C-alpha positions in Angstrom: -18.4 4.3 -5.6 -19.6 0.9 -4.5 -18.4 -2.5 -5.7 -20.2 -5.9 -5.2 -17.5 -8.5 -4.6 -17.3 -11.5 -6.9 -13.6 -12.3 -6.3 -11.3 -13.9 -3.8 -7.6 -13.8 -2.8 -6.1 -17.1 -4.0 -2.4 -16.3 -3.4 -0.3 -13.7 -1.7 3.4 -12.8 -2.1 5.8 -10.2 -0.9 9.4 -9.2 -1.3 11.5 -7.2 1.2 15.0 -6.1 0.5 17.7 -7.3 3.0 19.3 -3.9 3.8 17.9 -2.3 7.0 18.2 1.5 7.6 17.4 2.9 11.0 15.3 6.0 11.3 17.6 7.4 14.0 20.5 7.2 11.5 18.6 9.1 8.8 17.7 11.9 11.3 21.3 12.1 12.5 22.5 12.3 8.9 20.3 15.4 8.2 21.0 16.9 11.6 17.4 17.0 12.7 18.3 18.8 16.0 19.0 21.9 13.9 15.2 22.0 13.4 14.4 21.5 17.0 13.5 17.9 16.4 15.2 15.0 18.3 17.0 12.3 16.4 14.6 9.7 17.7 11.4 11.6 16.6 10.5 9.1 13.8 11.3 6.0 15.8 9.6 7.1 19.0 6.9 9.5 18.0 5.9 8.0 14.7 6.8 4.5 15.6 8.9 3.6 12.5 12.2 2.2 13.8 13.6 1.1 10.5 12.8 0.3 6.9 14.2 -1.8 4.0 16.2 -0.2 1.2 16.7 -2.0 -2.1 19.9 -2.2 -4.0 20.7 0.8 -6.2 20.4 -1.2 -9.5 17.1 -2.8 -8.5 14.0 -1.6 -10.4 10.4 -1.5 -9.1 9.5 -4.3 -11.4 12.3 -6.5 -9.9 10.5 -6.4 -6.5 7.1 -6.9 -8.1 8.4 -10.0 -10.0 9.8 -11.6 -6.9 6.5 -11.0 -5.0 4.5 -12.3 -8.0 6.5 -15.5 -8.1 5.6 -16.2 -4.4 1.9 -15.3 -5.0 1.6 -17.6 -8.0 3.2 -20.5 -6.0 0.8 -19.7 -3.1 -2.2 -19.8 -5.5 -1.0 -23.1 -7.0 -1.1 -21.8 -10.6 1.4 -21.5 -13.4 2.3 -18.2 -15.1 0.7 -19.5 -18.3 -2.7 -19.5 -16.4 -2.5 -15.8 -15.7 -5.1 -13.9 -17.9 -4.3 -10.4 -16.7 -1.5 -8.5 -14.9 -2.3 -5.2 -13.2 0.8 -3.3 -11.9 -0.2 -0.8 -9.2 2.9 1.0 -8.1 3.7 4.6 -7.6 7.2 3.8 -8.7 7.7 2.4 -12.2 10.5 1.3 -14.4 9.6 3.8 -17.2 7.1 6.4 -18.1 6.4 4.3 -21.1 5.7 1.4 -21.6 3.7 0.1 -18.7 5.9 -1.7 -16.1 3.5 -4.7 -16.1 5.0 -5.7 -19.5 8.3 -6.5 -17.8 6.6 -8.4 -15.1 4.8 -10.4 -17.8 8.0 -11.3 -19.6 10.1 -12.2 -16.5 7.5 -14.4 -14.9 6.6 -16.1 -18.2 2.9 -15.2 -18.3 2.9 -15.2 -22.1 -0.9 -15.5 -22.5 -1.8 -12.5 -20.3 -2.8 -9.0 -21.1 -1.3 -6.3 -18.9 -1.5 -2.7 -17.9 -0.6 -0.3 -15.1 -2.9 1.7 -12.8 -1.7 4.2 -10.2 -3.3 6.0 -7.4 -0.6 6.7 -4.8 -0.8 4.4 -1.8 -4.3 3.5 -2.7 -3.2 1.9 -6.0 -3.3 -1.7 -4.8 -6.8 -1.5 -3.6 -7.9 0.0 -6.9 -6.1 -2.9 -8.6 -8.2 -5.4 -6.6 -11.4 -3.6 -7.6 -10.4 -3.7 -11.3 -9.5 -7.4 -11.0 -12.9 -8.0 -9.4 -14.6 -6.3 -12.5 -12.7 -8.5 -15.0 -13.6 -11.7 -13.0 -17.2 -10.7 -12.6 -17.8 -10.2 -16.3 -16.1 -13.5 -17.1 -13.2 -12.1 -19.2 -10.5 -13.4 -16.8 -10.1 -16.4 -14.4 -6.8 -15.5 -12.8 -5.6 -11.9 -12.3 -2.2 -11.0 -10.9 -2.3 -7.7 -9.0 1.3 -6.5 -8.2 3.4 -3.6 -7.2 7.1 -2.8 -6.6 7.8 0.3 -4.6 11.2 2.1 -4.4 10.4 5.3 -2.5 14.0 5.3 -1.3 14.7 7.3 -4.5 12.7 10.1 -3.0 14.1 9.5 0.5 17.6 10.0 -0.7 16.7 13.1 -2.6 15.1 14.5 0.5 18.2 13.7 2.6 20.4 15.5 0.0 18.2 18.6 0.3 17.8 18.6 4.0 21.5 18.3 4.7 21.9 21.9 3.6 18.4 23.2 4.5 17.9 25.7 7.3 14.1 26.3 7.2 12.0 24.5 9.8 9.0 24.8 7.4 10.9 22.9 4.7 11.9 20.2 7.2 8.2 19.8 8.2 7.2 19.5 4.5 9.8 16.8 3.8 9.8 14.8 7.0 7.4 12.2 5.5 9.8 11.3 2.8 12.0 9.8 5.6 9.3 7.4 6.7 9.1 5.2 3.6 10.5 1.8 2.7 11.0 -0.3 -0.3 9.0 -3.5 -1.0 7.2 -5.7 -3.5 3.8 -7.1 -3.1 1.4 -9.3 -5.2 -1.9 -11.2 -5.1 -3.5 -13.7 -7.4 -7.2 -12.9 -7.6 -9.8 -15.5 -8.7 -13.6 -15.6 -9.0 -15.2 -16.4 -5.7 -17.2 -19.4 -4.9 -20.7 -18.6 -3.7 -21.1 -21.9 -2.0 -18.1 -21.5 0.3 -18.9 -17.8 1.0 -15.3 -16.8 0.8 -14.1 -13.7 -1.1 -14.7 -10.0 -1.3 -18.2 -9.1 -0.2 -18.4 -5.4 -0.8 -16.2 -2.3 -1.2 -16.8 1.4 -1.2 -14.2 4.0 -2.3 -14.3 7.8 -2.0 -12.0 10.6 -3.1 -11.7 14.3 -2.2 -9.3 15.9 -4.7 -9.2 19.2 -3.0 -6.6 17.7 -0.6 -4.1 16.7 -3.4 -1.6 19.4 -2.3 -1.2 17.8 1.1 1.1 15.1 -0.3 2.8 15.2 -3.6 6.2 15.0 -5.3 7.3 15.8 -8.8 10.4 16.6 -10.8 10.7 20.1 -12.2 13.4 21.8 -14.2 14.8 22.9 -10.9 14.8 19.4 -9.4 12.7 17.6 -6.7 9.6 19.4 -5.5 7.2 17.9 -3.0 5.8 17.7 0.5 4.0 15.3 2.8 2.1 17.1 5.6 1.6 14.1 7.7 -0.5 15.5 10.5 -2.9 17.3 8.1 -3.2 14.2 5.8 -3.9 11.9 8.8 -6.7 14.2 10.1 -8.4 14.4 6.7 -8.1 10.6 6.2 -9.7 10.0 9.6 -12.6 12.3 8.7 -13.2 10.4 5.4 -13.1 7.0 7.1 -15.6 8.2 9.7 -18.0 9.2 6.9 -17.9 5.7 5.4 -17.7 3.3 8.4 -21.4 3.2 9.3 -22.5 2.4 5.8 -19.8 -0.2 5.5 -21.0 -2.2 8.5 -24.6 -1.7 7.5 -24.1 -2.9 3.9 -22.0 -5.9 5.0 -24.6 -6.6 7.8 -21.6 -7.2 10.1 -21.1 -5.9 13.6 -17.6 -4.8 14.8 -17.3 -7.7 17.1 -17.7 -10.1 14.1 -14.5 -8.8 12.4 -11.6 -11.1 13.0 -8.9 -8.8 11.5 -8.4 -5.3 10.2 -5.8 -4.5 7.6 -5.0 -0.8 7.2 -2.7 1.3 5.2 0.1 2.3 7.6 2.1 5.5 7.9 2.7 5.4 11.6 1.5 4.5 15.1 -1.1 7.3 15.8 -2.8 7.2 12.4 -3.0 3.4 12.5 -4.6 3.4 16.0 -7.0 6.1 14.8 -8.3 4.0 11.9 -8.7 0.9 14.1 -10.6 3.1 16.6 -12.9 4.4 13.9 -13.8 0.8 13.1 -14.6 0.3 16.8 -12.1 -2.5 17.2 -9.2 -3.4 19.5 -5.7 -2.7 18.2 -4.9 -6.4 18.9 -6.8 -7.4 15.8 -4.9 -5.1 13.5 -1.5 -6.5 12.5 1.3 -3.9 12.0 4.2 -3.5 9.6 5.3 0.1 10.1 7.8 -0.4 13.0 10.1 -2.6 10.8 9.2 -1.5 7.3 7.9 2.1 7.4 5.3 3.4 5.0 5.3 0.7 2.2 3.0 2.9 0.0 1.0 0.7 -2.3 2.7 -2.5 -1.1 1.3 -2.2 2.4 -1.7 -4.6 2.0 0.1 -7.6 0.3 3.1 -7.3 2.5 1.0 -7.2 5.7 -1.3 -10.1 4.6 1.8 -12.1 3.6 3.5 -11.6 6.9 0.4 -11.8 9.0 -1.8 -14.2 7.1 -5.4 -14.4 8.1 -7.0 -17.8 8.8 -9.4 -19.2 6.2 -12.9 -18.3 6.9 -12.0 -15.2 8.9 -13.9 -11.9 8.3 -11.6 -9.1 7.3 -12.0 -5.3 7.1 -9.6 -3.5 4.8 -9.2 0.3 5.2 -7.2 1.8 2.4 -5.9 5.4 2.0 -3.8 7.3 -0.5 -2.8 10.9 -1.1 -5.2 12.9 -3.2 -7.1 12.0 -1.0 -8.6 8.6 -1.7 -9.9 6.1 0.8 -11.8 2.8 0.7 -13.3 0.2 3.0 -13.8 -3.4 2.0 -15.2 -6.5 3.7 -14.1 -10.0 2.7 -14.1 -13.5 4.0 -10.6 -15.0 3.5 
């Protein structure tokens, strides 16, 4: 699917919990050496040293709300100017109603419509594309795209299971659950100005549903069930991005050397370097968050762009991924 950009990022916000949890401590807690895996495997081989964990009584919407307040201030608009709220998290407050309703109430955006959209770690990029559509057809002027991710719920469930697990295969299937971190992220999206040239230029997205079993989690009558086959997922994602990159550069009429920054979804060091290499760019132009925050799932892009803000007028390439599998590539002028 191809999207013609008519929107821009007007404000960015993020929220990161205070509590830090070391990867080595998690691996020590489950006794990773029983599976022939050193305690420092996640910190040294994957590159995730620590992550943030939210308070037990904090809901996903709480993190989205905190990030949204920062994004609104950054955009210079009031909550009453928000026309639409799109919540994009994997984690939600409830199955019903949409979590975006609580965001609306708590930030005071009484005039806005709201709904949720979910697509694993790819959800925020889908939220941006939907916001672009509403802005393009003139039904909205200010769209708040937000997420609040609390994958620590799954992390703690995995630890509980792995403490007593003896199977190396089960350990491999669940290792990815130990790489995640909690966070909130938000962006205010507005209609772009043709005269200034800023904003989203073009985006393409692509999905291959036959890979859905590589990464999933669900609750059954027997409890938690899931897996994250990190190596297999990363290989398939790299293949999909290789399929798209030539068309992305050609459609944007950009050369790799013109790109100022690349923002990628991040699950670890090797996959991140692979994506940057596919784009034919130096790793120096791709800011990272995974060492300190782990896999932030759908919050990766707003957190990264909040912490490593691009300069106005810079050309950006965004490379999104999510289990399923779904990928996207987008070019924008910030």
